[in-house]
N, C-alpha and C positions, 0 to 999 in steps of 0.2 A: 484635620480632625473630622470634618463632615464626611470626607471620603472614607476614612477608617471606619466610622460608624456605619456608613452605607454598606461597605464590604462585609463588615461583621454581621449585619442584619441579613444581607444577601447569603452569606455562608450559612447562617442558621436556617434560613428558609430552604436553601438547597439541601442541607443536611436532613431536614425533615422530609422534604420531597424525595430525596435520594433513597431514604429508608423505605418509602412506600413504592415508588416507581422510578427507578433511575432512568436517565436518558440513555437510550440504546442505539446502536448502529447495527443494522442487519448485514448478513453476508451479501445479499443482493446489492445493497447500497455500496459496500466496499468494492464489489466487482465492477460496478459502474464507474466509481471513482478511479479504480485501477486502470480501466480502459481509457478514461480521459487523461490520466497521468502519462500513460504510454504514448497516446496520440500527441500530447504536448511535448514529450521528450523527443519524439520523432520529428516534429515540426522544428524544434530548436536545433536538433542535430543537422537537419537539411539546410536550415537558414545559416548555420555557422559554416557551411561548406563541406560537411562530412559526406563521404560517399556511401555511408551506411544508412539504410532505412529499415524501420521496424514496423510490421503490420501485425497487430494482435487479432487473431481470429476468434479465440475463445479464452475466457478466464473464469475459473471456478475457485472460490475461496470457502474453505471449511474451517469454522471457528470452534475451538474446544473439542477436537476429536478425542474420544476415550477419556474425557474429563481433564485433559491436559491444557495448560495455559499457552497454547500455540495456535498459529494459523497455518493451514496447509493450502498452498496455492498451486493449482494446476493451470498452466498456460500453454496454449497452442498458437503458433504464429509463424511469421516468415521474416527472416532477416535477409536483406539483399544488399549486395555490394554493387553500386552503380558506378562503373568506370567506363570512360570514353562513351561509346554508344551502346554498351552492353549492360545487361542487368543479370547478375548471378544470384538467384534466389536459393535460400536454404530453409527448409521447413524445420521448425524447432518445437519440441514438446518437452516441457520441464515440469517436474513436481518438486516443490520446495516446501520447507518447513521453517518458520521463523516466529519470533516473538513480537506481538503488537506492542508498541511503545507510544505513549502520548507525550508530545513535546509541548509543555505549557506555553513557552515563549512563542512558538510557531502556531500554537492552537491547532495542531495537526497530529494525525496518527501515522506512524511509520512502521514498517515491518523490518526488524533488525535481527542480527545473529542467524542469518540464513544458512540452511544446510540443504544440499541437493539430495533428494530422495530417489529420483528416477529421471532419466533423460533419453531423448531420441532426437537425432539430427540426421536429416536426409536431404538429398538434392538429386533431382532428375538429370542435372547437367554434369554432375561430378560423381563418379562411381567408386571413389576411394573411401576408406574408413574415415568418417568424419568425427569419430569419438574424441580425438585430441582437441578439437575446437570447442568441445563442451565446456571445458574449464574457462576458456575466454568468454564464452557466452554467459556462464554462471557469474563470472566476475562483473560483467556488464549489467546483468540483472540485479546483482547485489548493489552495485553503485546506483542504479536507477531507483531502487526501493529505499536506499539511504538518502537520496536526494529529493525524490518526489514522494509526497505523502500519499497513502491510499485513502485518506480522508482528511478534510480540513473543515473546522467549524465554520458555519455560515454566519458571518457577523451581521447579516441583514435580518436574521431570525432572532427575535428578542430572547428566546430561551437559550439558544446556542451562544449568543453574545454573553449572557449571564454566566454560563459555564466557563467561558473563556476568562472571566474576571477573577475567579476564585481558584485556589490550588486544587486541581482535579487530577485524577489518575483514571486508568481504565482497567477493567477486569474482564478477562475472557470467560464467557459462558457458552455453552453449546448453542451455536447458531447466531451469536451476537456478541458485541462488545458493549459493556456497561460503563458509563461514567460514574465514578464514585469520588468521594472526598479523599484528597491525598493524605497520607499518614505522615505528617510533619511534626 
């Protein structure tokens, strides 16, 4: 009973606060979290014995372009196959579009329903057309973004911890994601 009343009061307080100034996440914050997620993914891959390594050189996220509820992600990096004593690097540039989704149970933001807008795959060691591997790279990136969030609420921060206790959703606005009360 006490917990229900506390959550109700918290929800009312957050509703009032959210109407004035919702908690937001900037594009820069998402880019930093994406870099960390890819570094974590690479570490896990290598620890599990995978010969594939991923090095993200640049990430740019644009939220709400043209007033749409999407995120456009431009990434440049290197995917390398490490076999025997050789390292076979491939430079990858992808431009993706997807929908930011907040998972209340995980208290995290994921990018889902990805579409490939543009791609470039190059290797100085391999002079053949690398376009056919773009689909495999896109599948791997989609799996990465489905598995690793681009943002997770920091439960050591009291404000973010409160947002994690009530049913919240996110809204895409130009340049930021806004936490709003969920429509239940």
